[in-house]
PyMOL Python script that loads the backbone (N, CA, C, O; Angstrom):
from pymol import cmd

cmd.read_pdbstr("""\
ATOM      1  N   MET A   1      95.287 147.455  16.699  1.00  0.00           N
ATOM      2  CA  MET A   1      94.279 147.915  15.290  1.00  0.00           C
ATOM      3  C   MET A   1      93.258 146.516  15.536  1.00  0.00           C
ATOM      4  O   MET A   1      93.326 145.335  15.875  1.00  0.00           O
ATOM      5  N   LEU A   2      92.444 147.386  15.177  1.00  0.00           N
ATOM      6  CA  LEU A   2      91.192 146.457  14.959  1.00  0.00           C
ATOM      7  C   LEU A   2      90.464 146.721  13.245  1.00  0.00           C
ATOM      8  O   LEU A   2      90.329 147.673  12.477  1.00  0.00           O
ATOM      9  N   ARG A   3      90.146 145.317  13.259  1.00  0.00           N
ATOM     10  CA  ARG A   3      89.759 145.385  11.581  1.00  0.00           C
ATOM     11  C   ARG A   3      88.022 144.778  11.480  1.00  0.00           C
ATOM     12  O   ARG A   3      87.619 143.726  11.975  1.00  0.00           O
ATOM     13  N   THR A   4      87.410 145.526  10.898  1.00  0.00           N
ATOM     14  CA  THR A   4      85.761 145.151  10.540  1.00  0.00           C
ATOM     15  C   THR A   4      85.647 144.829   9.148  1.00  0.00           C
ATOM     16  O   THR A   4      86.311 145.471   8.335  1.00  0.00           O
ATOM     17  N   VAL A   5      84.724 143.717   8.705  1.00  0.00           N
ATOM     18  CA  VAL A   5      84.366 143.682   7.504  1.00  0.00           C
ATOM     19  C   VAL A   5      82.777 143.566   7.416  1.00  0.00           C
ATOM     20  O   VAL A   5      81.974 143.010   8.167  1.00  0.00           O
ATOM     21  N   LEU A   6      82.595 144.329   6.163  1.00  0.00           N
ATOM     22  CA  LEU A   6      81.151 144.777   5.781  1.00  0.00           C
ATOM     23  C   LEU A   6      81.066 143.624   4.591  1.00  0.00           C
ATOM     24  O   LEU A   6      81.732 143.696   3.558  1.00  0.00           O
ATOM     25  N   SER A   7      80.213 142.630   4.873  1.00  0.00           N
ATOM     26  CA  SER A   7      79.555 141.701   4.022  1.00  0.00           C
ATOM     27  C   SER A   7      78.067 141.665   3.620  1.00  0.00           C
ATOM     28  O   SER A   7      77.190 141.762   4.479  1.00  0.00           O
ATOM     29  N   PHE A   8      77.747 141.505   2.129  1.00  0.00           N
ATOM     30  CA  PHE A   8      76.346 141.485   1.887  1.00  0.00           C
ATOM     31  C   PHE A   8      76.437 139.840   1.210  1.00  0.00           C
ATOM     32  O   PHE A   8      77.311 139.046   0.863  1.00  0.00           O
ATOM     33  N   PRO A   9      74.808 139.925   1.282  1.00  0.00           N
ATOM     34  CA  PRO A   9      74.734 138.270   0.300  1.00  0.00           C
ATOM     35  C   PRO A   9      74.635 138.618  -1.178  1.00  0.00           C
ATOM     36  O   PRO A   9      74.460 139.728  -1.680  1.00  0.00           O
ATOM     37  N   HIS A  10      74.769 137.543  -1.715  1.00  0.00           N
ATOM     38  CA  HIS A  10      75.311 137.407  -3.082  1.00  0.00           C
ATOM     39  C   HIS A  10      74.446 138.593  -4.084  1.00  0.00           C
ATOM     40  O   HIS A  10      75.049 139.303  -4.888  1.00  0.00           O
ATOM     41  N   ARG A  11      73.169 138.649  -3.909  1.00  0.00           N
ATOM     42  CA  ARG A  11      71.890 139.448  -4.876  1.00  0.00           C
ATOM     43  C   ARG A  11      72.428 141.058  -4.515  1.00  0.00           C
ATOM     44  O   ARG A  11      72.730 141.902  -5.359  1.00  0.00           O
ATOM     45  N   ALA A  12      72.453 141.206  -3.233  1.00  0.00           N
ATOM     46  CA  ALA A  12      73.060 142.362  -2.928  1.00  0.00           C
ATOM     47  C   ALA A  12      74.512 143.062  -3.392  1.00  0.00           C
ATOM     48  O   ALA A  12      74.600 144.249  -3.706  1.00  0.00           O
ATOM     49  N   ARG A  13      75.322 142.383  -3.383  1.00  0.00           N
ATOM     50  CA  ARG A  13      76.587 142.331  -3.876  1.00  0.00           C
ATOM     51  C   ARG A  13      76.651 143.014  -5.521  1.00  0.00           C
ATOM     52  O   ARG A  13      77.317 143.963  -5.933  1.00  0.00           O
ATOM     53  N   TRP A  14      75.630 142.073  -6.279  1.00  0.00           N
ATOM     54  CA  TRP A  14      75.801 142.598  -7.648  1.00  0.00           C
ATOM     55  C   TRP A  14      75.152 143.744  -7.492  1.00  0.00           C
ATOM     56  O   TRP A  14      75.735 144.631  -8.116  1.00  0.00           O
ATOM     57  N   VAL A  15      73.969 144.221  -6.800  1.00  0.00           N
ATOM     58  CA  VAL A  15      73.213 145.462  -7.023  1.00  0.00           C
ATOM     59  C   VAL A  15      74.333 146.531  -6.797  1.00  0.00           C
ATOM     60  O   VAL A  15      74.424 147.485  -7.570  1.00  0.00           O
ATOM     61  N   LEU A  16      75.192 146.373  -5.733  1.00  0.00           N
ATOM     62  CA  LEU A  16      76.374 147.295  -5.070  1.00  0.00           C
ATOM     63  C   LEU A  16      77.584 147.385  -5.984  1.00  0.00           C
ATOM     64  O   LEU A  16      78.256 148.417  -5.984  1.00  0.00           O
ATOM     65  N   LEU A  17      77.797 146.677  -6.521  1.00  0.00           N
ATOM     66  CA  LEU A  17      78.577 146.678  -7.873  1.00  0.00           C
ATOM     67  C   LEU A  17      78.605 147.322  -8.878  1.00  0.00           C
ATOM     68  O   LEU A  17      79.570 147.907  -9.370  1.00  0.00           O
ATOM     69  N   ARG A  18      77.247 147.237  -9.352  1.00  0.00           N
ATOM     70  CA  ARG A  18      76.616 147.857 -10.334  1.00  0.00           C
ATOM     71  C   ARG A  18      76.322 149.348 -10.439  1.00  0.00           C
ATOM     72  O   ARG A  18      76.415 149.995 -11.482  1.00  0.00           O
ATOM     73  N   ASP A  19      76.056 149.698  -9.573  1.00  0.00           N
ATOM     74  CA  ASP A  19      75.116 150.948  -9.222  1.00  0.00           C
ATOM     75  C   ASP A  19      76.717 152.019  -8.009  1.00  0.00           C
ATOM     76  O   ASP A  19      76.541 152.448  -6.869  1.00  0.00           O
ATOM     77  N   ALA A  20      77.602 152.085  -8.560  1.00  0.00           N
ATOM     78  CA  ALA A  20      78.840 152.789  -7.653  1.00  0.00           C
ATOM     79  C   ALA A  20      78.181 153.658  -7.010  1.00  0.00           C
ATOM     80  O   ALA A  20      78.365 153.334  -5.837  1.00  0.00           O
ATOM     81  N   GLY A  21      77.333 154.826  -7.028  1.00  0.00           N
ATOM     82  CA  GLY A  21      76.968 155.945  -6.178  1.00  0.00           C
ATOM     83  C   GLY A  21      76.159 155.149  -5.037  1.00  0.00           C
ATOM     84  O   GLY A  21      76.211 155.738  -3.957  1.00  0.00           O
ATOM     85  N   LEU A  22      75.347 153.826  -5.019  1.00  0.00           N
ATOM     86  CA  LEU A  22      74.854 153.151  -4.119  1.00  0.00           C
ATOM     87  C   LEU A  22      76.023 152.694  -2.968  1.00  0.00           C
ATOM     88  O   LEU A  22      75.887 152.801  -1.749  1.00  0.00           O
ATOM     89  N   LEU A  23      76.676 152.397  -3.365  1.00  0.00           N
ATOM     90  CA  LEU A  23      77.957 151.373  -2.990  1.00  0.00           C
ATOM     91  C   LEU A  23      78.591 152.592  -2.259  1.00  0.00           C
ATOM     92  O   LEU A  23      78.596 152.484  -1.033  1.00  0.00           O
ATOM     93  N   SER A  24      79.063 153.593  -2.711  1.00  0.00           N
ATOM     94  CA  SER A  24      79.496 154.620  -1.933  1.00  0.00           C
ATOM     95  C   SER A  24      78.769 155.479  -0.803  1.00  0.00           C
ATOM     96  O   SER A  24      79.255 156.149   0.107  1.00  0.00           O
ATOM     97  N   GLU A  25      77.686 155.283  -1.096  1.00  0.00           N
ATOM     98  CA  GLU A  25      76.413 155.803  -0.058  1.00  0.00           C
ATOM     99  C   GLU A  25      76.577 154.954   0.819  1.00  0.00           C
ATOM    100  O   GLU A  25      77.298 155.293   1.757  1.00  0.00           O
ATOM    101  N   VAL A  26      75.920 153.428   0.837  1.00  0.00           N
ATOM    102  CA  VAL A  26      76.093 152.515   1.976  1.00  0.00           C
ATOM    103  C   VAL A  26      77.551 152.281   2.717  1.00  0.00           C
ATOM    104  O   VAL A  26      77.569 152.005   3.917  1.00  0.00           O
ATOM    105  N   LEU A  27      78.611 152.387   2.056  1.00  0.00           N
ATOM    106  CA  LEU A  27      79.743 152.489   2.586  1.00  0.00           C
ATOM    107  C   LEU A  27      80.063 153.578   3.642  1.00  0.00           C
ATOM    108  O   LEU A  27      80.720 153.463   4.677  1.00  0.00           O
ATOM    109  N   GLY A  28      79.344 154.824   3.049  1.00  0.00           N
ATOM    110  CA  GLY A  28      79.737 156.234   4.006  1.00  0.00           C
ATOM    111  C   GLY A  28      78.832 155.836   5.184  1.00  0.00           C
ATOM    112  O   GLY A  28      79.252 155.902   6.340  1.00  0.00           O
ATOM    113  N   VAL A  29      77.721 155.467   4.920  1.00  0.00           N
ATOM    114  CA  VAL A  29      76.784 154.999   6.044  1.00  0.00           C
ATOM    115  C   VAL A  29      77.479 154.115   7.321  1.00  0.00           C
ATOM    116  O   VAL A  29      77.506 154.482   8.496  1.00  0.00           O
ATOM    117  N   PHE A  30      78.051 152.809   6.752  1.00  0.00           N
ATOM    118  CA  PHE A  30      78.852 152.143   7.611  1.00  0.00           C
ATOM    119  C   PHE A  30      79.777 152.677   8.417  1.00  0.00           C
ATOM    120  O   PHE A  30      79.899 152.455   9.621  1.00  0.00           O
ATOM    121  N   LEU A  31      80.555 153.520   7.616  1.00  0.00           N
ATOM    122  CA  LEU A  31      81.972 154.036   8.123  1.00  0.00           C
ATOM    123  C   LEU A  31      81.479 155.420   9.201  1.00  0.00           C
ATOM    124  O   LEU A  31      82.245 155.902  10.035  1.00  0.00           O
ATOM    125  N   ARG A  32      80.360 155.800   9.016  1.00  0.00           N
ATOM    126  CA  ARG A  32      79.887 156.751  10.237  1.00  0.00           C
ATOM    127  C   ARG A  32      79.763 156.162  10.998  1.00  0.00           C
ATOM    128  O   ARG A  32      80.448 156.490  11.967  1.00  0.00           O
ATOM    129  N   ALA A  33      78.950 155.019  11.176  1.00  0.00           N
ATOM    130  CA  ALA A  33      78.352 154.255  12.393  1.00  0.00           C
ATOM    131  C   ALA A  33      79.484 153.516  13.220  1.00  0.00           C
ATOM    132  O   ALA A  33      79.442 153.242  14.419  1.00  0.00           O
ATOM    133  N   LEU A  34      80.595 153.228  12.242  1.00  0.00           N
ATOM    134  CA  LEU A  34      81.456 152.510  13.052  1.00  0.00           C
ATOM    135  C   LEU A  34      82.546 153.528  13.439  1.00  0.00           C
ATOM    136  O   LEU A  34      83.456 152.974  14.055  1.00  0.00           O
ATOM    137  N   PHE A  35      82.725 154.836  13.264  1.00  0.00           N
ATOM    138  CA  PHE A  35      83.577 155.312  13.397  1.00  0.00           C
ATOM    139  C   PHE A  35      83.002 155.994  15.065  1.00  0.00           C
ATOM    140  O   PHE A  35      83.729 156.164  16.044  1.00  0.00           O
ATOM    141  N   ALA A  36      81.611 156.266  14.980  1.00  0.00           N
ATOM    142  CA  ALA A  36      80.870 156.858  16.113  1.00  0.00           C
ATOM    143  C   ALA A  36      81.005 155.910  16.916  1.00  0.00           C
ATOM    144  O   ALA A  36      81.010 156.347  18.067  1.00  0.00           O
ATOM    145  N   LEU A  37      81.162 154.390  16.851  1.00  0.00           N
ATOM    146  CA  LEU A  37      81.279 153.805  17.845  1.00  0.00           C
ATOM    147  C   LEU A  37      82.741 153.483  18.334  1.00  0.00           C
ATOM    148  O   LEU A  37      82.914 153.233  19.527  1.00  0.00           O
ATOM    149  N   ARG A  38      83.525 153.482  17.681  1.00  0.00           N
ATOM    150  CA  ARG A  38      84.905 153.576  18.037  1.00  0.00           C
ATOM    151  C   ARG A  38      85.415 154.696  18.920  1.00  0.00           C
ATOM    152  O   ARG A  38      86.367 154.638  19.697  1.00  0.00           O
ATOM    153  N   THR A  39      84.451 155.943  18.615  1.00  0.00           N
ATOM    154  CA  THR A  39      84.962 157.123  19.507  1.00  0.00           C
ATOM    155  C   THR A  39      83.965 156.837  20.816  1.00  0.00           C
ATOM    156  O   THR A  39      84.363 157.165  21.934  1.00  0.00           O
ATOM    157  N   ARG A  40      82.916 156.338  20.675  1.00  0.00           N
ATOM    158  CA  ARG A  40      82.268 156.479  22.120  1.00  0.00           C
ATOM    159  C   ARG A  40      83.127 155.274  22.864  1.00  0.00           C
ATOM    160  O   ARG A  40      83.334 155.508  24.054  1.00  0.00           O
ATOM    161  N   ARG A  41      83.623 154.116  22.402  1.00  0.00           N
ATOM    162  CA  ARG A  41      84.757 153.487  23.196  1.00  0.00           C
ATOM    163  C   ARG A  41      85.979 154.093  23.455  1.00  0.00           C
ATOM    164  O   ARG A  41      86.534 153.633  24.452  1.00  0.00           O
ATOM    165  N   ALA A  42      86.503 154.870  22.946  1.00  0.00           N
ATOM    166  CA  ALA A  42      87.900 155.833  22.998  1.00  0.00           C
ATOM    167  C   ALA A  42      87.671 156.660  24.186  1.00  0.00           C
ATOM    168  O   ALA A  42      88.593 157.002  24.926  1.00  0.00           O
ATOM    169  N   ARG A  43      86.238 157.038  24.403  1.00  0.00           N
ATOM    170  CA  ARG A  43      86.037 157.838  25.644  1.00  0.00           C
ATOM    171  C   ARG A  43      85.884 157.421  26.969  1.00  0.00           C
ATOM    172  O   ARG A  43      85.554 158.116  27.929  1.00  0.00           O
ATOM    173  N   LYS A  44      86.151 156.229  26.942  1.00  0.00           N
ATOM    174  CA  LYS A  44      85.987 155.386  28.548  1.00  0.00           C
ATOM    175  C   LYS A  44      86.969 155.848  29.016  1.00  0.00           C
ATOM    176  O   LYS A  44      87.958 156.317  28.453  1.00  0.00           O
ATOM    177  N   PRO A  45      86.581 155.659  30.760  1.00  0.00           N
ATOM    178  CA  PRO A  45      87.983 156.354  31.231  1.00  0.00           C
ATOM    179  C   PRO A  45      89.086 155.249  31.300  1.00  0.00           C
ATOM    180  O   PRO A  45      89.064 154.020  31.350  1.00  0.00           O
ATOM    181  N   GLY A  46      90.220 156.365  31.277  1.00  0.00           N
ATOM    182  CA  GLY A  46      91.805 155.378  31.033  1.00  0.00           C
ATOM    183  C   GLY A  46      92.222 154.915  29.622  1.00  0.00           C
ATOM    184  O   GLY A  46      93.250 154.390  29.195  1.00  0.00           O
ATOM    185  N   ALA A  47      91.026 155.306  29.030  1.00  0.00           N
ATOM    186  CA  ALA A  47      91.444 155.234  27.598  1.00  0.00           C
ATOM    187  C   ALA A  47      92.277 156.254  27.100  1.00  0.00           C
ATOM    188  O   ALA A  47      92.048 157.356  27.597  1.00  0.00           O
ATOM    189  N   ARG A  48      93.475 156.190  25.987  1.00  0.00           N
ATOM    190  CA  ARG A  48      94.293 156.808  25.687  1.00  0.00           C
ATOM    191  C   ARG A  48      93.596 157.584  23.991  1.00  0.00           C
ATOM    192  O   ARG A  48      92.831 157.062  23.179  1.00  0.00           O
ATOM    193  N   ARG A  49      94.149 158.754  23.972  1.00  0.00           N
ATOM    194  CA  ARG A  49      93.790 159.261  22.805  1.00  0.00           C
ATOM    195  C   ARG A  49      93.849 158.417  21.494  1.00  0.00           C
ATOM    196  O   ARG A  49      94.949 158.086  21.053  1.00  0.00           O
ATOM    197  N   ARG A  50      92.658 158.049  20.839  1.00  0.00           N
ATOM    198  CA  ARG A  50      93.045 157.408  19.734  1.00  0.00           C
ATOM    199  C   ARG A  50      92.392 158.260  18.466  1.00  0.00           C
ATOM    200  O   ARG A  50      91.820 159.324  18.705  1.00  0.00           O
ATOM    201  N   GLN A  51      92.497 157.763  17.134  1.00  0.00           N
ATOM    202  CA  GLN A  51      92.290 157.994  15.931  1.00  0.00           C
ATOM    203  C   GLN A  51      91.651 156.813  15.306  1.00  0.00           C
ATOM    204  O   GLN A  51      91.968 155.640  15.505  1.00  0.00           O
ATOM    205  N   THR A  52      90.628 157.295  14.455  1.00  0.00           N
ATOM    206  CA  THR A  52      90.132 156.286  13.555  1.00  0.00           C
ATOM    207  C   THR A  52      90.399 156.599  12.371  1.00  0.00           C
ATOM    208  O   THR A  52      90.688 157.766  12.105  1.00  0.00           O
ATOM    209  N   GLY A  53      90.359 155.583  11.364  1.00  0.00           N
ATOM    210  CA  GLY A  53      91.270 155.826   9.978  1.00  0.00           C
ATOM    211  C   GLY A  53      90.231 154.658   9.102  1.00  0.00           C
ATOM    212  O   GLY A  53      89.686 153.746   9.723  1.00  0.00           O
ATOM    213  N   ALA A  54      90.098 154.785   7.993  1.00  0.00           N
ATOM    214  CA  ALA A  54      89.599 153.588   7.368  1.00  0.00           C
ATOM    215  C   ALA A  54      90.653 153.562   6.149  1.00  0.00           C
ATOM    216  O   ALA A  54      91.517 154.395   5.875  1.00  0.00           O
ATOM    217  N   VAL A  55      90.255 152.114   5.371  1.00  0.00           N
ATOM    218  CA  VAL A  55      90.696 151.491   4.117  1.00  0.00           C
ATOM    219  C   VAL A  55      89.566 151.143   3.584  1.00  0.00           C
ATOM    220  O   VAL A  55      88.640 150.931   4.366  1.00  0.00           O
ATOM    221  N   SER A  56      89.328 150.990   2.131  1.00  0.00           N
ATOM    222  CA  SER A  56      88.308 150.333   1.744  1.00  0.00           C
ATOM    223  C   SER A  56      88.379 149.870   0.450  1.00  0.00           C
ATOM    224  O   SER A  56      89.005 150.497  -0.405  1.00  0.00           O
ATOM    225  N   CYS A  57      87.816 148.858   0.217  1.00  0.00           N
ATOM    226  CA  CYS A  57      88.415 148.384  -1.185  1.00  0.00           C
ATOM    227  C   CYS A  57      87.164 147.106  -1.591  1.00  0.00           C
ATOM    228  O   CYS A  57      86.862 146.232  -0.778  1.00  0.00           O
ATOM    229  N   SER A  58      86.574 147.203  -2.910  1.00  0.00           N
ATOM    230  CA  SER A  58      85.545 145.983  -3.180  1.00  0.00           C
ATOM    231  C   SER A  58      85.863 145.821  -4.329  1.00  0.00           C
ATOM    232  O   SER A  58      86.077 146.610  -5.248  1.00  0.00           O
ATOM    233  N   ARG A  59      85.901 144.239  -4.207  1.00  0.00           N
ATOM    234  CA  ARG A  59      86.544 143.406  -5.264  1.00  0.00           C
ATOM    235  C   ARG A  59      85.333 142.878  -6.161  1.00  0.00           C
ATOM    236  O   ARG A  59      84.256 142.638  -5.615  1.00  0.00           O
ATOM    237  N   ARG A  60      85.466 142.735  -7.233  1.00  0.00           N
ATOM    238  CA  ARG A  60      84.795 142.495  -8.427  1.00  0.00           C
ATOM    239  C   ARG A  60      85.131 141.536  -9.265  1.00  0.00           C
ATOM    240  O   ARG A  60      84.495 141.376 -10.307  1.00  0.00           O
TER     241      ARG A  60
END
""", "prot")
cmd.dss("prot")
cmd.show_as("cartoon", "prot")
cmd.util.cbc("prot")
cmd.orient("prot")
């Protein structure tokens, strides 16, 4: 299992925490990019079939 953490500078964190819609959009863009990367890597010769999933939480 691989773990990836998305972190922002303090000012960006405050903006994202106050705007749930923006936070959702940013998280969606990040996850699409991450899933695409993981899928490309899993297609390498000899790689077993893998599935990508995510769990996200934002601390306030």
